[in-house]
A tleap script that builds the chain and sets N, CA, C and O, in Angstrom:
source leaprc.protein.ff14SB
mol = sequence {
  NMET ILE TYR LEU THR ARG LEU ASN GLY LYS
  LYS HIE VAL ILE ASN ALA LEU LEU ILE GLU
  THR LEU GLU ALA THR PRO ASP THR VAL ILE
  THR LEU VAL ASN GLY LYS LYS PHE VAL VAL
  LYS GLU SER LEU PRO ASP VAL LEU SER LEU
  VAL SER ILE TYR TYR LYS GLU ILE ASN ALA
  ILE LYS ALA LEU THR MET HIE THR ARG GLU
  LYS GLU SER GLU GLU PRO ASP ASP GLY GLU
  SER CILE
}
set mol.1.N position { -8.090 -3.179 6.670 }
set mol.1.CA position { -8.748 -2.050 6.311 }
set mol.1.C position { -8.137 -0.941 7.283 }
set mol.1.O position { -7.702 -1.195 8.406 }
set mol.2.N position { -8.164 0.392 6.665 }
set mol.2.CA position { -7.622 1.509 7.410 }
set mol.2.C position { -8.769 2.561 7.525 }
set mol.2.O position { -9.581 2.767 6.624 }
set mol.3.N position { -8.753 3.153 8.632 }
set mol.3.CA position { -9.709 4.160 8.824 }
set mol.3.C position { -9.239 5.724 8.521 }
set mol.3.O position { -8.317 6.215 9.172 }
set mol.4.N position { -9.979 6.524 7.422 }
set mol.4.CA position { -9.576 7.726 7.131 }
set mol.4.C position { -10.634 8.602 7.211 }
set mol.4.O position { -11.770 8.135 7.294 }
set mol.5.N position { -10.431 9.968 7.199 }
set mol.5.CA position { -11.407 10.946 7.395 }
set mol.5.C position { -11.504 11.807 6.036 }
set mol.5.O position { -10.617 12.521 5.568 }
set mol.6.N position { -12.719 11.585 5.544 }
set mol.6.CA position { -13.021 12.611 4.283 }
set mol.6.C position { -12.886 14.004 4.604 }
set mol.6.O position { -12.709 14.346 5.773 }
set mol.7.N position { -12.958 14.886 3.615 }
set mol.7.CA position { -12.798 16.237 3.745 }
set mol.7.C position { -14.074 16.825 4.499 }
set mol.7.O position { -13.980 17.837 5.194 }
set mol.8.N position { -15.287 16.130 4.322 }
set mol.8.CA position { -16.465 16.505 5.093 }
set mol.8.C position { -16.462 16.117 6.435 }
set mol.8.O position { -17.454 16.381 7.114 }
set mol.9.N position { -15.420 15.478 6.978 }
set mol.9.CA position { -15.312 15.029 8.421 }
set mol.9.C position { -15.883 13.654 8.642 }
set mol.9.O position { -15.856 13.219 9.793 }
set mol.10.N position { -16.406 12.902 7.663 }
set mol.10.CA position { -17.005 11.586 7.868 }
set mol.10.C position { -15.846 10.629 7.780 }
set mol.10.O position { -14.942 10.692 6.946 }
set mol.11.N position { -15.971 9.780 8.691 }
set mol.11.CA position { -14.913 8.553 8.794 }
set mol.11.C position { -15.316 7.547 7.571 }
set mol.11.O position { -16.467 7.321 7.198 }
set mol.12.N position { -14.192 7.027 7.063 }
set mol.12.CA position { -14.234 6.175 5.929 }
set mol.12.C position { -13.238 5.024 6.050 }
set mol.12.O position { -12.123 5.253 6.518 }
set mol.13.N position { -13.559 3.883 5.679 }
set mol.13.CA position { -12.687 2.785 5.942 }
set mol.13.C position { -12.543 2.386 4.364 }
set mol.13.O position { -13.447 2.344 3.529 }
set mol.14.N position { -11.048 2.083 4.177 }
set mol.14.CA position { -10.645 1.811 2.967 }
set mol.14.C position { -9.772 0.379 3.123 }
set mol.14.O position { -9.008 0.200 4.071 }
set mol.15.N position { -9.987 -0.597 2.082 }
set mol.15.CA position { -9.027 -1.709 1.861 }
set mol.15.C position { -7.571 -1.238 1.516 }
set mol.15.O position { -7.209 -0.875 0.397 }
set mol.16.N position { -6.822 -1.293 2.592 }
set mol.16.CA position { -5.296 -1.028 2.086 }
set mol.16.C position { -4.747 -1.832 1.006 }
set mol.16.O position { -3.859 -1.390 0.277 }
set mol.17.N position { -5.247 -3.011 0.871 }
set mol.17.CA position { -4.585 -3.777 -0.210 }
set mol.17.C position { -5.085 -3.369 -1.707 }
set mol.17.O position { -4.626 -3.887 -2.725 }
set mol.18.N position { -5.877 -2.577 -1.693 }
set mol.18.CA position { -6.468 -2.249 -2.993 }
set mol.18.C position { -5.961 -0.729 -3.373 }
set mol.18.O position { -6.387 -0.136 -4.364 }
set mol.19.N position { -5.097 -0.231 -2.555 }
set mol.19.CA position { -4.492 0.994 -2.922 }
set mol.19.C position { -3.407 1.006 -3.940 }
set mol.19.O position { -2.367 0.361 -3.807 }
set mol.20.N position { -3.689 1.776 -4.983 }
set mol.20.CA position { -2.705 1.533 -5.991 }
set mol.20.C position { -1.619 2.901 -6.038 }
set mol.20.O position { -0.428 2.723 -6.291 }
set mol.21.N position { -2.130 4.144 -5.790 }
set mol.21.CA position { -1.290 5.148 -5.574 }
set mol.21.C position { -1.993 6.227 -4.586 }
set mol.21.O position { -3.185 6.349 -4.307 }
set mol.22.N position { -0.864 6.973 -4.145 }
set mol.22.CA position { -1.121 8.021 -3.103 }
set mol.22.C position { -0.564 9.281 -3.614 }
set mol.22.O position { 0.506 9.233 -4.221 }
set mol.23.N position { -1.142 10.360 -3.447 }
set mol.23.CA position { -0.562 11.682 -3.979 }
set mol.23.C position { -1.036 12.796 -3.035 }
set mol.23.O position { -2.115 12.724 -2.447 }
set mol.24.N position { -0.208 13.804 -2.913 }
set mol.24.CA position { -0.400 15.075 -2.095 }
set mol.24.C position { -0.658 15.947 -3.227 }
set mol.24.O position { 0.089 15.980 -4.205 }
set mol.25.N position { -1.741 16.678 -3.105 }
set mol.25.CA position { -2.092 17.763 -4.236 }
set mol.25.C position { -2.766 18.930 -3.599 }
set mol.25.O position { -3.703 19.302 -4.306 }
set mol.26.N position { -2.630 19.622 -2.544 }
set mol.26.CA position { -2.055 19.262 -1.485 }
set mol.26.C position { -2.780 18.387 -0.492 }
set mol.26.O position { -2.186 17.896 0.467 }
set mol.27.N position { -4.163 18.179 -0.738 }
set mol.27.CA position { -5.024 17.115 -0.246 }
set mol.27.C position { -4.286 15.757 -0.483 }
set mol.27.O position { -3.486 15.600 -1.405 }
set mol.28.N position { -4.594 14.856 0.360 }
set mol.28.CA position { -4.208 13.415 -0.036 }
set mol.28.C position { -5.288 12.662 -0.772 }
set mol.28.O position { -6.413 12.424 -0.333 }
set mol.29.N position { -4.800 12.318 -1.949 }
set mol.29.CA position { -5.597 11.723 -2.960 }
set mol.29.C position { -5.210 10.123 -2.878 }
set mol.29.O position { -4.048 9.729 -2.976 }
set mol.30.N position { -6.320 9.273 -2.690 }
set mol.30.CA position { -5.994 7.683 -2.635 }
set mol.30.C position { -6.717 7.283 -4.098 }
set mol.30.O position { -7.840 7.649 -4.445 }
set mol.31.N position { -5.990 6.621 -4.706 }
set mol.31.CA position { -6.459 5.712 -5.952 }
set mol.31.C position { -6.407 4.441 -5.701 }
set mol.31.O position { -5.382 3.933 -5.245 }
set mol.32.N position { -7.550 3.714 -5.972 }
set mol.32.CA position { -7.631 2.254 -5.736 }
set mol.32.C position { -7.259 1.715 -7.013 }
set mol.32.O position { -7.100 2.459 -7.980 }
set mol.33.N position { -7.088 0.285 -7.093 }
set mol.33.CA position { -6.831 -0.349 -8.347 }
set mol.33.C position { -7.957 -0.418 -9.184 }
set mol.33.O position { -7.790 -0.646 -10.382 }
set mol.34.N position { -9.196 -0.237 -8.671 }
set mol.34.CA position { -10.396 -0.203 -9.653 }
set mol.34.C position { -10.439 1.195 -10.213 }
set mol.34.O position { -11.293 1.325 -11.090 }
set mol.35.N position { -9.737 2.275 -9.934 }
set mol.35.CA position { -9.885 3.432 -10.391 }
set mol.35.C position { -10.566 4.582 -9.427 }
set mol.35.O position { -10.527 5.798 -9.613 }
set mol.36.N position { -11.142 3.935 -8.444 }
set mol.36.CA position { -12.035 5.139 -7.585 }
set mol.36.C position { -10.911 5.940 -6.892 }
set mol.36.O position { -9.804 5.454 -6.656 }
set mol.37.N position { -11.251 7.121 -6.603 }
set mol.37.CA position { -10.454 8.024 -5.934 }
set mol.37.C position { -11.097 8.612 -4.602 }
set mol.37.O position { -12.290 8.913 -4.567 }
set mol.38.N position { -10.334 8.747 -3.616 }
set mol.38.CA position { -10.798 9.352 -2.366 }
set mol.38.C position { -9.880 10.364 -2.011 }
set mol.38.O position { -8.677 10.207 -2.224 }
set mol.39.N position { -10.380 11.496 -1.435 }
set mol.39.CA position { -9.679 12.682 -0.972 }
set mol.39.C position { -9.896 12.682 0.604 }
set mol.39.O position { -10.984 12.789 1.170 }
set mol.40.N position { -8.605 12.536 1.221 }
set mol.40.CA position { -8.833 12.502 2.833 }
set mol.40.C position { -8.036 13.562 3.432 }
set mol.40.O position { -7.147 14.156 2.821 }
set mol.41.N position { -8.396 13.808 4.737 }
set mol.41.CA position { -7.749 14.760 5.469 }
set mol.41.C position { -6.333 14.360 5.966 }
set mol.41.O position { -5.570 15.256 6.326 }
set mol.42.N position { -5.972 13.156 6.001 }
set mol.42.CA position { -4.871 12.650 6.631 }
set mol.42.C position { -3.705 12.980 5.609 }
set mol.42.O position { -3.904 12.931 4.395 }
set mol.43.N position { -2.466 13.320 6.162 }
set mol.43.CA position { -1.514 13.416 5.274 }
set mol.43.C position { -0.865 12.308 4.758 }
set mol.43.O position { -0.936 11.227 5.345 }
set mol.44.N position { -0.140 12.469 3.563 }
set mol.44.CA position { 0.552 11.465 3.059 }
set mol.44.C position { 1.377 10.461 3.940 }
set mol.44.O position { 1.268 9.239 3.841 }
set mol.45.N position { 2.169 11.073 4.764 }
set mol.45.CA position { 2.833 10.239 5.657 }
set mol.45.C position { 1.994 9.357 6.514 }
set mol.45.O position { 2.153 8.141 6.631 }
set mol.46.N position { 1.027 10.127 7.143 }
set mol.46.CA position { -0.035 9.433 7.959 }
set mol.46.C position { -0.511 8.267 7.261 }
set mol.46.O position { -0.410 7.206 7.878 }
set mol.47.N position { -1.019 8.237 6.080 }
set mol.47.CA position { -1.627 7.236 5.326 }
set mol.47.C position { -0.706 6.145 5.097 }
set mol.47.O position { -1.069 4.972 5.181 }
set mol.48.N position { 0.576 6.523 4.788 }
set mol.48.CA position { 1.564 5.433 4.567 }
set mol.48.C position { 1.762 4.725 5.825 }
set mol.48.O position { 1.825 3.497 5.759 }
set mol.49.N position { 1.880 5.343 7.060 }
set mol.49.CA position { 2.042 4.654 8.368 }
set mol.49.C position { 0.841 3.788 8.472 }
set mol.49.O position { 0.976 2.581 8.673 }
set mol.50.N position { -0.341 4.345 8.345 }
set mol.50.CA position { -1.631 3.260 8.656 }
set mol.50.C position { -1.531 2.114 7.741 }
set mol.50.O position { -1.948 1.024 8.131 }
set mol.51.N position { -0.913 2.265 6.309 }
set mol.51.CA position { -0.804 1.146 5.581 }
set mol.51.C position { 0.275 0.317 5.957 }
set mol.51.O position { 0.023 -0.883 5.856 }
set mol.52.N position { 1.255 0.571 6.310 }
set mol.52.CA position { 2.395 -0.039 6.874 }
set mol.52.C position { 1.996 -0.767 8.050 }
set mol.52.O position { 2.318 -1.955 8.051 }
set mol.53.N position { 1.269 -0.265 9.210 }
set mol.53.CA position { 0.735 -1.021 10.362 }
set mol.53.C position { -0.241 -1.963 9.944 }
set mol.53.O position { -0.276 -3.064 10.493 }
set mol.54.N position { -1.077 -1.654 8.997 }
set mol.54.CA position { -2.087 -2.738 8.455 }
set mol.54.C position { -1.357 -3.980 7.860 }
set mol.54.O position { -1.669 -5.139 8.133 }
set mol.55.N position { -0.291 -3.591 6.966 }
set mol.55.CA position { 0.419 -4.627 6.436 }
set mol.55.C position { 1.105 -5.652 7.306 }
set mol.55.O position { 1.154 -6.856 7.058 }
set mol.56.N position { 1.657 -5.014 8.407 }
set mol.56.CA position { 2.261 -5.825 9.669 }
set mol.56.C position { 1.209 -6.637 10.238 }
set mol.56.O position { 1.314 -7.841 10.471 }
set mol.57.N position { 0.069 -5.834 10.476 }
set mol.57.CA position { -1.057 -6.785 11.357 }
set mol.57.C position { -1.381 -8.074 10.587 }
set mol.57.O position { -1.685 -9.094 11.206 }
set mol.58.N position { -1.315 -8.043 9.114 }
set mol.58.CA position { -1.853 -9.148 8.476 }
set mol.58.C position { -0.768 -9.976 7.967 }
set mol.58.O position { -0.945 -10.956 7.243 }
set mol.59.N position { 0.537 -9.482 8.433 }
set mol.59.CA position { 1.794 -10.340 8.004 }
set mol.59.C position { 2.110 -10.265 6.424 }
set mol.59.O position { 2.797 -11.101 5.837 }
set mol.60.N position { 1.589 -9.295 5.905 }
set mol.60.CA position { 1.847 -8.953 4.461 }
set mol.60.C position { 3.176 -8.652 4.180 }
set mol.60.O position { 3.605 -9.078 3.108 }
set mol.61.N position { 3.915 -8.026 4.885 }
set mol.61.CA position { 5.312 -7.630 4.713 }
set mol.61.C position { 6.133 -8.892 4.698 }
set mol.61.O position { 6.956 -9.135 3.815 }
set mol.62.N position { 5.876 -9.673 5.704 }
set mol.62.CA position { 6.695 -10.993 5.796 }
set mol.62.C position { 6.478 -11.850 4.684 }
set mol.62.O position { 7.421 -12.447 4.163 }
set mol.63.N position { 5.095 -11.975 4.207 }
set mol.63.CA position { 4.789 -12.725 3.049 }
set mol.63.C position { 5.305 -12.196 1.888 }
set mol.63.O position { 5.837 -12.975 1.096 }
set mol.64.N position { 5.244 -10.876 1.602 }
set mol.64.CA position { 5.892 -10.319 0.450 }
set mol.64.C position { 7.359 -10.425 0.424 }
set mol.64.O position { 7.781 -10.444 -0.733 }
set mol.65.N position { 8.295 -10.502 1.351 }
set mol.65.CA position { 9.561 -10.605 1.535 }
set mol.65.C position { 9.883 -11.984 1.108 }
set mol.65.O position { 10.784 -12.169 0.289 }
set mol.66.N position { 9.158 -13.028 1.645 }
set mol.66.CA position { 9.302 -14.391 1.486 }
set mol.66.C position { 9.203 -14.637 -0.101 }
set mol.66.O position { 10.091 -15.199 -0.742 }
set mol.67.N position { 8.028 -14.153 -0.639 }
set mol.67.CA position { 7.854 -14.392 -1.988 }
set mol.67.C position { 8.670 -13.767 -2.863 }
set mol.67.O position { 8.774 -14.286 -3.974 }
set mol.68.N position { 9.370 -12.623 -2.600 }
set mol.68.CA position { 10.487 -11.976 -3.210 }
set mol.68.C position { 11.624 -12.946 -3.318 }
set mol.68.O position { 12.088 -13.338 -4.389 }
set mol.69.N position { 12.049 -13.312 -2.096 }
set mol.69.CA position { 13.191 -14.187 -1.788 }
set mol.69.C position { 13.034 -15.408 -2.853 }
set mol.69.O position { 13.959 -15.780 -3.574 }
set mol.70.N position { 11.940 -15.885 -2.849 }
set mol.70.CA position { 11.620 -17.302 -3.649 }
set mol.70.C position { 11.758 -16.912 -5.147 }
set mol.70.O position { 12.459 -17.620 -5.871 }
set mol.71.N position { 11.187 -15.934 -5.595 }
set mol.71.CA position { 11.446 -15.350 -7.015 }
set mol.71.C position { 12.953 -15.115 -7.392 }
set mol.71.O position { 13.372 -15.371 -8.520 }
set mol.72.N position { 13.730 -14.624 -6.407 }
set mol.72.CA position { 15.104 -14.387 -6.854 }
set mol.72.C position { 15.882 -15.708 -6.884 }
set mol.72.O position { 16.717 -15.892 -7.770 }
set mol.73.N position { 15.642 -16.617 -5.963 }
set mol.73.CA position { 16.215 -17.849 -6.037 }
set mol.73.C position { 15.605 -18.636 -7.394 }
set mol.73.O position { 16.414 -19.319 -8.022 }
set mol.74.N position { 14.505 -18.587 -7.778 }
set mol.74.CA position { 14.212 -19.202 -9.096 }
set mol.74.C position { 14.765 -18.420 -10.499 }
set mol.74.O position { 14.632 -18.930 -11.611 }
set mol.75.N position { 15.270 -17.381 -10.320 }
set mol.75.CA position { 15.844 -16.580 -11.496 }
set mol.75.C position { 17.108 -17.288 -11.959 }
set mol.75.O position { 18.011 -17.673 -11.216 }
set mol.76.N position { 17.054 -17.415 -13.343 }
set mol.76.CA position { 18.362 -18.141 -13.875 }
set mol.76.C position { 19.726 -17.215 -13.541 }
set mol.76.O position { 19.667 -16.045 -13.165 }
set mol.77.N position { 20.808 -17.877 -13.726 }
set mol.77.CA position { 22.054 -17.077 -13.698 }
set mol.77.C position { 22.074 -16.251 -14.801 }
set mol.77.O position { 21.134 -16.213 -15.595 }
set mol.78.N position { 23.208 -15.498 -14.928 }
set mol.78.CA position { 23.431 -14.504 -16.137 }
set mol.78.C position { 23.948 -15.419 -17.239 }
set mol.78.O position { 24.366 -14.815 -18.227 }
set mol.79.N position { 24.005 -16.642 -17.277 }
set mol.79.CA position { 24.587 -17.512 -18.260 }
set mol.79.C position { 25.967 -17.977 -18.033 }
set mol.79.O position { 26.444 -18.863 -18.741 }
set mol.80.N position { 26.676 -17.385 -17.015 }
set mol.80.CA position { 27.956 -17.951 -16.723 }
set mol.80.C position { 27.978 -19.319 -16.082 }
set mol.80.O position { 27.056 -19.734 -15.380 }
set mol.81.N position { 28.940 -19.916 -16.324 }
set mol.81.CA position { 28.916 -21.406 -15.730 }
set mol.81.C position { 30.417 -21.538 -15.217 }
set mol.81.O position { 31.373 -20.994 -15.770 }
set mol.82.N position { 30.477 -22.217 -14.253 }
set mol.82.CA position { 32.014 -22.515 -13.606 }
set mol.82.C position { 32.783 -23.617 -14.196 }
set mol.82.O position { 33.907 -23.883 -13.770 }
savepdb mol mol.pdb
quit
């Protein structure tokens, strides 16, 4: 979970794993996978930094990297044989 500030100044907590898109319009708009949108005071780089820190805290980056490597090793060759 990451703590953000809505435009009215109230603190808000968002599950970073549910973020689908971020956009600067110039306010930062966060769209979740369920379609809900939130406009926050934090800049796009600040939100990205908070998400990155959160992912590191839960070891999601390491897990994602390991999953990606496993998928790559499962992919068949391009058909060439020696």
